[in-house]
N, C-alpha and C positions, 0 to 999 in steps of 0.2 A: 320305552325310553330308557336308555342305559342309566345305571346308577350315577356315573360321573356327570351326566347331563342334569340329572335331578339336582345334584348339589351345585352345579354351575349356575342354574337359573333360579333355584328355590332358596338358596342360602347366600352367603356373602363372601365367596372366595376372593383371594387376592387382597381384600381389605384386611383380613386377619387369617392367614393361611392355617395356623394351628387350629383355629376354631372350625374351619372347613374340614380338616382332617378328622377332628374329633367327631363331628356329626356324620361324616362319611362312615367312620368306624361304627358309630351308633346304629346306622342304617344296616350295614352289612354284617356286623358281629352280634347284633341283638338276638336273643333267643325267641323273640316274638316275630310274627309274620307282619311284614310291611307291604302295602300295596297302594298304588295310585290307579284309580279308574276315572274315565271321563264320564260326562253326563249320560252317555249311551250305554254305560256299563262295560266298555271295552277296557281291558287291562293294559295300562301303560308301563308300569314298573312293578317288579316284585323283588324281594331280597332272597338270599340263598336259603332261608328257612323254609320257603315254599317247597323247594326241591327236597329238603330233608324230611319234611312231614308228609307230603303227598306223593313223592316219588317221581314226579315229572321233571324233565329238564327245564331250566329257567326259561329258555326261548320258546317252550311249548305253551307258556302262558301269555306271552306278549301279543297284543292285538286281538286276542280272543275274548268273547263275552264271558264275564265272570260267572254268568248264570249257567254256562256249559258245564261247570264243575260242581254244581249244587244239587243236592238230593231232590228228586222230583216233588216230594211232599213239602219241601221248604221253599219251592220256587215262588209261590204267590206272596208269601210274607217277605221274601228277599227282594222281590220287585218293589213292594211297598216301602221297604226299608231303604232301598237305594234312592227312591224318589224323595223320601223324607230327608235323608242325609244330604241330598243336593240342595235342599231348600233351607237347611238349618246349619248354624255355626258348629254345633257339635251334637253327637248322638252316641250314647254309651249303653253297653249291656246287651246288645242284640246278639243272638246266637243262631247259627244255622250249620248244616252238615255239608261237608265237601267230600267228593269221591276221590280216593287216592288211586294210584295207578294199579294197585293190586286188587281194586274193587271194593275195598273196605271204606267206610265213611268215618270221618273225623269231625267232631263237634268243635266249632271255633266261636269264641266270644269276641265281639268287635267293639272298638271305640273309634269314632270317625270325626273328621272335621272337613269342611269344604272351603275352597278358595276359587272363586270364579267358576269355571266349568269342571274343575278337578276335585275329586273326592279322595282325601288321604285317610287311610285306615290302618289301625294297629290291631292285630288279632292274636289271641292266645289259644292254643290247643287245650281245651278243657274236657276232652273225651273222658279222661279218668276222673276229673272233678265231677262230671255229671253222674258217673257211676257211684262216686262217693256220696253225692247228695242224696241219691236214691237209697243208698245203704244207710245214710244218716237218719232219714225218716223212718226206714224200716227198723233200724236199731233203736231209735227213740221209742217206737211203739213196743217193740219186744222187751227193751230194757225197763220200760215203765211197768209192764206186767211182771217182769222178773224181780224188780225191786219191791213191788208189793208183796210178792211171795217171800222175798228176803226178810222184810220187816214183819210180816204177819204170821207166816208159817214157821214159827220157831222150832217146830218139831221135825223139820225136814231132815232127811238123812244126810250124812256127810258126803255121799256121792252126789246127791242133788245140789248140795252147797258148792261142791267143787265145779260142777257143770256151770253154775251161774258165774263163778269166779273166772273160769276159762273164757266164757262168752264175753264177760266184761273186759278182760285183759286184751282180747283180740279186736275190740272196737277200733275202727279206722280213724276216729277223731279223738280229740281230747275230752275225757270224761271224768267228772269228779262229783262226789255226793257230799253235801254239807248237811249236818244234822242239828236240829234244835235252834233256839233263838240265838245262841252264840256261834252258830254255823261251824260246828266242829267237823273237821275233815274225817269222814267215816270210810269212804271208798275213793280210790283213784286208780286210773289205769296207767300202763307204762308211758303212754304219750304225754300224760300230765307230768310225770316225773322227769321225762326227757326235757320238757319245757322249763321246769324249775331247776333241773340239774341237782336235785337233792331228794332223798328218800324218807328221811325220818320226820314225816309230817302227820302221820295217822294219829287221830285222837286229839289233835291240837286245834284250837279255834283259828279260823282263817285270818282273823284280824291280828293274831299274835304271830302266826307263822308266815303269813304273806301280807305285806302292807299294801293293800289295794288302794287305787285312787278313790277319792270321795264319791265320784259318780257311780262306779261299780258297786261300792259298799252300800250306797243308798238304794240302788236298785235291788240288790239281794235282800236287804231289810224289808223293802216294800213287798217283794214276792212272798216272803215269809209271813208278813203281817196281814196281807190282803188275800193271799191264796191265788193271785192272778199270775198267769204265765207271762214271761217276758221273752220276746223274740227280737233280736237285734241284727241288723245288716250293716256291714262295714263298721262294726262297733269297736271303738277304741278302748283298750284296756292297758293301764299302766300299773306296775307292781314292783316291789322291792323285796328280795329274800334276805332277811337279816343274817342267816347262817352263812350264806355264800357271798353276800355282797352283790349278787347279780340283780341287774335292773331289766325290766321287761317293758317294751312299748310296742304293741302289735295291734292289728285289726282282725276281728273275727266276725263270722256269721255265728250267732250263738242262740241257744235256747236255755232259759232258766225255768225249769218245770217243777212246781210245787207238788209234793206227794203227801196226801192226807192220811192220818192214822185212823184207827177205829172210832176215835172220838170226834172225827170230822175236822180236826185242826191240822194245820200243816205240820208234818213230822220232819221231813227232809226236803232239800232242794236238789234236784237232779240237774246238773249243768253239762251241756254238750257244746263244744266250741270247735269251729272249723276255721283254720288260719287262712285269711285272704289278704295278708299283708302284701304279697307280691302283685296281686291284682291292682291294689291301690297304687303301688309304685309304678305299674305300667301306665296307668292313667296320668300320673305326673309326668312321665316321659312324653306322652302324647301332647300334653300342654306345652312342654318345652319345644317339641318339634313344630307346633303351631306358631310359636313366637319366632322361631328361626325362619319358617317359610314366609312370614310377614316381612321380616327384615330383608330377605332375598328379593321379594317383589318390590319393596321400596327402593332398593339399590338399582334394580333394573329400570324403574321409572325415572330415577334421578339421572341415570346414564343417558336415557333417551332424550330427556329434556335438555341436557347439556350438549349432546352431540349435534343437534340441529343447528343452534347458533354458531357452533365451532365450524361447521361445514360452510355456513354462509360467510364467516369471517375469512376462511382460506380462499374462497372464490373471490371475495372482494379484494384481498391482497394481490391475487394474480391479475385481476382486471386493472388495479391501480398500477402495477408494474408495466402492464402492456400500454396503458395510456402514457406513462412517463417515457417509455421507449419511443412512442410515436411523436411525443413532443420534443424530446432532446436528441433523439437518434439512438440506435441500438446500443452503442458503446459510450454514450456521452451523458448518461445519467450521473449526477453528482455522487461521489463515492460515499458521502455520509448518508445520502438517501438510500443507496443500495444496502448499506449496513443495517439501517433501521428496518427496511423491509425484510431482510434476511432474518434478523433477530425476532421480529414479530411472527414470521412464518414458523420459525423453529419453536417458539413458545406455544403457539396454537397446536402444533403437531405433538408437542410433549404432553399438553393437557389431554389431547385425544387419546394418547396411549394410556394415560392414567385412567380415563373413563372406561376404556375397553376392558380394563382389569376388574371393573366392578361387577 
């Protein structure tokens, strides 16, 4: 199904032309993959991003089973996911791999909604994200060990110390270490300083340097007091940097890992954060698209309900004019009656034209 037809039947063009153009641009200019499949899994519509990411021409997707592009090891779970998506209003967070034209596979994370027999899906290429997630877990394991050495092996050589610093600096996620009950900033990598846009924070309590929201502050205190690890998904963090006036409000996958000293008490908290703000925004876009699809279906239903009685009215007017001609003669119908019939017919046709624009 061409993109213009998607917007003709699934949104509300003519009723508000600028809104239609906005959502057509949203579909075509988005950096995410948009696709509509029917209940059999046949691709009905894709946007240009499919061609950009997978390398096939857009027309090579239309009418083909979406399963034809999926990694063989992902077929079974993809069939189950398609069946689930067709039965439920929304379905989020499913991932599978798609074969690109050059033979490589890309990992796509999907959010879907269904309307009737159609399944609407928005996908994001998270191939690099999956690599980062694996590196995050590996980095967490390695950094945990490295930090223990940093805190306990005070006699390490300067070369060993520099190796740890280099490894810490090259970590792909945001990493920061808070020491003691006051949560003094002891270590932070370049990604952290890029986030706060300020560098002179070492040795300062986090509550003084970074005004965290109460929820995050409470969790950090609990991790220190109990020694229990905290793992958050789509975790909201708000903060304010007093020195720069910068405000932060983002969502992260995060790990707050307590590290114990030789006395068994929590010595420092190791914090790793992976920014997922864009993923959350993508889900908000999908919800907006769902609302627009519902409005389009409602407009189509209203147009259908109005068109039927309008057709009957036009037929009745034509029959009435024929009966009057038979009664009075072809050219002897009173002038006033002819005018009334003409205006009524013109009015009905005008309403029909308006309804066709819905």
